[in-house]
C-alpha positions as a printed Julia matrix, in Angstrom:
310×3 Matrix{Float64}:
  12.3    37.74    4.26
  11.92   38.72    0.61
   8.63   40.12   -0.58
   7.02   38.64   -3.66
   8.15   40.61   -6.73
   5.54   43.06   -7.96
   6.28   41.83  -11.5
   5.46   38.19  -10.75
   2.23   36.85  -12.23
  -0.59   35.18  -10.4
  -2.22   32.05  -11.82
  -5.36   34.08  -12.45
  -3.44   36.69  -14.49
  -1.76   33.92  -16.48
  -5.15   32.35  -17.15
  -6.63   35.67  -18.36
  -3.63   36.54  -20.54
  -3.63   33.1   -22.14
  -7.36   33.31  -22.86
  -6.92   36.7   -24.58
  -4.02   35.39  -26.67
  -5.96   32.3   -27.77
  -9.26   34.05  -28.49
  -7.78   37.3   -29.78
 -10.34   39.48  -27.98
 -11.68   40.51  -24.61
 -15.09   39.16  -25.59
 -13.68   35.76  -26.53
 -11.62   35.56  -23.34
 -14.66   36.38  -21.19
 -16.6    33.55  -22.85
 -13.71   31.11  -22.4
 -13.43   31.9   -18.71
 -17.13   32.54  -18.16
 -16.5    35.95  -16.56
 -17.51   39.5   -17.41
 -15.69   41.5   -20.08
 -14.94   44.42  -17.69
 -13.21   42.0   -15.36
 -10.97   40.76  -18.19
 -10.18   44.34  -19.26
  -9.25   45.4   -15.73
  -6.99   42.4   -15.29
  -5.18   43.1   -18.58
  -4.71   46.8   -17.82
  -3.35   46.03  -14.36
  -1.07   43.34  -15.79
   0.47   45.59  -18.46
   0.79   48.45  -15.98
   2.55   46.37  -13.34
   4.89   44.76  -15.88
   5.59   48.0   -17.71
   5.47   46.09  -20.98
   2.92   46.21  -23.8
   1.6    42.71  -24.24
  -0.86   43.34  -27.07
  -1.51   45.71  -29.93
  -5.1    46.43  -30.91
  -5.64   45.9   -34.62
  -9.11   45.87  -36.16
 -10.7    45.01  -32.84
  -8.3    42.12  -32.35
  -5.71   41.73  -29.6
  -2.45   40.81  -31.31
   0.35   39.67  -28.98
   3.63   41.53  -29.11
   6.89   39.59  -29.58
   7.52   39.84  -25.84
   4.11   38.33  -25.16
   4.78   35.53  -27.62
   7.77   34.41  -25.58
   5.71   34.5   -22.4
   2.93   32.56  -24.13
   5.18   29.54  -24.72
   5.85   29.35  -21.0
   2.14   29.76  -20.3
   1.33   26.78  -22.45
   3.72   24.69  -20.42
   2.15   25.92  -17.16
  -1.33   25.21  -18.5
  -0.33   21.66  -19.4
   1.11   21.05  -15.94
  -2.04   22.45  -14.32
  -4.24   20.21  -16.46
  -2.06   17.24  -15.55
  -2.34   18.19  -11.88
  -6.13   18.5   -12.1
  -6.33   15.14  -13.84
  -4.23   13.52  -11.12
  -6.46   15.07   -8.46
  -9.6    13.83  -10.21
  -8.1    10.34  -10.42
  -7.26   10.46   -6.72
 -10.79   11.59   -5.93
 -12.05    8.43   -7.61
  -9.51    6.25   -5.79
  -7.56    5.4    -8.95
  -4.42    3.31   -8.25
  -5.4     3.09   -4.57
  -5.68   -0.23   -2.74
  -7.2    -0.71    0.7
  -6.21   -4.01    2.28
  -7.99   -5.11    5.44
  -9.08   -8.14    7.38
 -11.97   -8.88    9.67
 -13.14  -11.52   12.09
 -16.11  -13.45   10.64
 -18.73  -11.88   12.9
 -18.09   -8.44   11.39
 -17.1    -9.66    7.94
 -20.38  -11.44    7.19
 -22.65   -8.38    6.88
 -20.98   -5.19    8.07
 -17.75   -5.32    6.03
 -19.55   -5.68    2.66
 -21.85   -2.78    3.51
 -18.89   -0.55    4.3
 -17.15   -1.71    1.12
 -20.18   -0.61   -0.89
 -20.05    2.79    0.8
 -16.35    3.19    0.02
 -16.82    2.2    -3.63
 -19.65    4.69   -3.93
 -17.32    7.45   -2.73
 -14.25    6.24   -4.66
 -15.51    4.27   -7.7
 -12.04    3.24   -8.92
 -10.64    2.1    -5.59
  -9.46   -1.49   -5.17
  -9.94   -3.51   -2.0
  -8.47   -6.71   -0.63
 -10.54   -8.22    2.19
  -9.54  -11.29    4.21
 -11.42  -13.17    6.91
  -9.29  -14.1     9.9
  -9.57  -15.79   13.24
  -8.68  -13.45   16.08
  -5.33  -15.16   16.7
  -4.33  -14.6    13.05
  -4.56  -10.81   13.32
  -1.04  -10.38   14.72
   0.71  -11.92   11.72
  -1.59  -10.09    9.3
  -0.59   -6.71   10.74
   3.07   -7.29   11.65
   3.89   -8.92    8.3
   2.38   -5.95    6.48
  -0.38   -7.93    4.77
  -2.92   -5.18    5.37
  -3.71   -1.87    7.02
  -6.06   -2.9     9.82
  -8.23   -5.68   11.23
 -11.83   -5.43   12.45
 -11.95   -7.29   15.77
 -14.54   -8.49   18.3
 -11.84   -8.9    20.96
  -8.79   -6.96   22.04
  -5.51   -8.13   23.54
  -2.27   -6.57   24.72
   0.57   -6.39   22.22
   3.46   -3.86   22.21
   3.27   -3.28   18.44
  -0.51   -3.23   17.95
  -2.94   -0.53   18.96
  -6.7    -0.9    19.32
  -9.28    1.79   18.59
 -12.98    1.49   19.5
 -15.15    0.57   16.54
 -18.7     0.04   17.79
 -20.7    -1.52   20.57
 -22.96   -4.47   19.85
 -25.27   -6.89   21.63
 -26.16  -10.56   21.49
 -29.41  -12.1    20.26
 -31.04  -15.49   20.25
 -31.67  -17.16   16.9
 -34.0   -20.1    16.43
 -36.08  -21.79   13.75
 -39.54  -20.28   13.23
 -41.08  -23.57   14.46
 -39.02  -23.71   17.66
 -40.95  -23.12   20.93
 -38.84  -20.0    21.7
 -40.02  -18.34   18.48
 -43.34  -17.43   20.13
 -41.67  -15.03   22.59
 -40.96  -11.33   22.02
 -37.84  -11.71   24.18
 -36.16  -14.54   26.04
 -34.0   -14.84   29.13
 -30.58  -16.43   29.27
 -31.97  -19.21   31.47
 -34.6   -20.02   28.83
 -31.89  -20.3    26.18
 -29.7   -22.48   28.42
 -32.46  -25.1    28.65
 -32.33  -25.67   24.88
 -29.87  -27.71   22.83
 -27.38  -25.14   21.53
 -25.45  -24.67   18.32
 -22.43  -22.47   18.81
 -18.76  -21.6    18.6
 -16.23  -23.39   20.81
 -16.21  -21.52   24.17
 -12.4   -21.75   24.16
 -12.38  -19.59   21.01
 -12.28  -15.85   21.85
 -15.49  -15.24   19.88
 -17.11  -18.34   21.35
 -16.14  -17.13   24.81
 -17.89  -13.82   24.08
 -21.09  -15.7    23.2
 -20.91  -18.1    26.15
 -20.15  -15.39   28.71
 -23.86  -14.68   29.25
 -24.28  -18.21   30.67
 -21.09  -18.13   32.72
 -22.02  -14.82   34.39
 -25.19  -16.4    35.76
 -23.54  -19.72   36.55
 -25.88  -21.55   34.21
 -25.15  -24.93   32.71
 -25.57  -25.09   28.97
 -25.01  -27.74   26.35
 -23.59  -27.01   22.91
 -24.59  -30.06   20.91
 -23.1   -28.89   17.63
 -19.9   -26.85   17.4
 -19.15  -24.78   14.31
 -16.28  -22.44   13.52
 -18.2   -19.55   11.93
 -21.46  -17.77   12.67
 -22.66  -18.31    9.1
 -22.36  -22.07    9.6
 -24.21  -21.78   12.9
 -27.05  -20.01   11.12
 -27.24  -22.73    8.5
 -27.54  -25.35   11.23
 -30.24  -23.38   13.06
 -32.07  -23.06    9.74
 -32.28  -26.87    9.75
 -33.95  -26.64   13.18
 -31.1   -28.52   14.85
 -30.9   -26.22   17.87
 -30.83  -22.65   19.19
 -27.94  -20.2    18.88
 -26.65  -17.05   20.53
 -24.96  -14.73   18.03
 -23.98  -11.09   17.76
 -26.29   -8.5    16.24
 -23.9    -7.69   13.39
 -23.91  -11.27   12.09
 -27.7   -11.49   12.04
 -28.65   -7.95   11.01
 -31.27   -8.17    8.29
 -31.29  -11.95    8.62
 -35.07  -12.47    8.75
 -35.43  -10.69    5.43
 -33.02  -13.21    3.87
 -34.0   -16.4     5.71
 -37.71  -16.79    6.34
 -37.18  -19.93    8.42
 -35.25  -18.08   11.15
 -36.42  -15.91   14.02
 -34.21  -13.41   15.83
 -35.25  -12.8    19.44
 -33.89  -10.09   21.78
 -32.28  -11.31   25.0
 -33.68   -9.77   28.17
 -30.39   -9.46   30.02
 -27.8    -6.88   28.99
 -25.33   -8.4    26.55
 -23.32   -5.4    25.41
 -19.86   -6.0    23.97
 -17.26   -3.88   22.17
 -15.61   -4.21   18.77
 -12.27   -2.77   17.74
  -9.99   -1.7    14.93
  -6.5    -3.18   15.34
  -3.54   -1.65   13.5
   0.21   -1.4    13.81
   1.4     1.13   16.36
   4.22    2.45   14.17
   2.32    2.95   10.89
  -0.35    5.53   10.12
  -3.15    4.16    7.98
  -4.09    5.95    4.77
  -6.94    8.44    4.51
  -8.79    5.92    2.32
  -8.53    3.26    5.02
  -9.71    5.78    7.59
 -12.69    6.62    5.38
 -13.55    2.92    5.21
 -13.38    2.67    9.01
 -15.62    5.72    9.38
 -18.2     4.2     7.02
 -17.99    0.84    8.81
 -18.43    2.52   12.19
 -21.57    4.26   10.94
 -22.99    1.06    9.43
 -22.49   -0.75   12.72
 -24.03    2.13   14.66
 -27.11    1.84   12.43
 -27.81   -1.68   13.68
 -30.81   -1.26   15.96
 -30.3    -2.05   19.6
 -33.16   -3.99   21.19
 -34.69   -2.66   24.37
 -32.55   -3.83   27.28
 -34.74   -4.93   30.17
């Protein structure tokens, strides 16, 4: 293995030599590089000694480059330009310039959590572009396999040979009612109390609806969904009209009472923990920017307060 030639220059030596040539003095070079004059002098002496070539002549306190140094200087200018171009490209990358993160989410995560994570990503990479779609769970396969996006935020996982699932966050269910509803007086409610009320909800045959209805099925309770809606946001609008009671996930309703004074969010006494997931193609690694988004989203979801489970 060949050793590095003793006559080759380091980037630091090139930087010092160029600064001396431009400024014409050790003092000027030290100011350009914001380093001490002795440090510049030592670097120049070592450089000329190792090269065995005089690079400057001292005339009237000025450092005048020799013809040999002039030839080297032209190459240095080219190197300096390439380094500045490289630094500019890095700075653009640090801001997310010309980067696009494309993702999808089921509505329950998309309503509140996805925008919060998007704000966090834009804060870190101000120039980044994002494309965000809202999908039903069954639409995730086509979204990923057709290359429409990098990943999907899911409230349900399934087996597929080309799709892998990674844990995102755990969540819990809550009861939502109008402030004038009889349940609003309680600090917490049981599943049996909820089952006695007219319900507004998602179709139990829908994977998300099944997640919400599972708390009744586990206890063998009869329940009556009087109004079916496709999305949690629609359910909330119907509850806001005092048309019934709903069971929704904590991510959909986080911060809800601050935005909708007519609604009350009540913890459910029974344990209602569920998992959420990131789905992505098995054969494609997601970008570091997408991974950063997922990390921010995971933290935002972890910040949602869990009620005391009785």
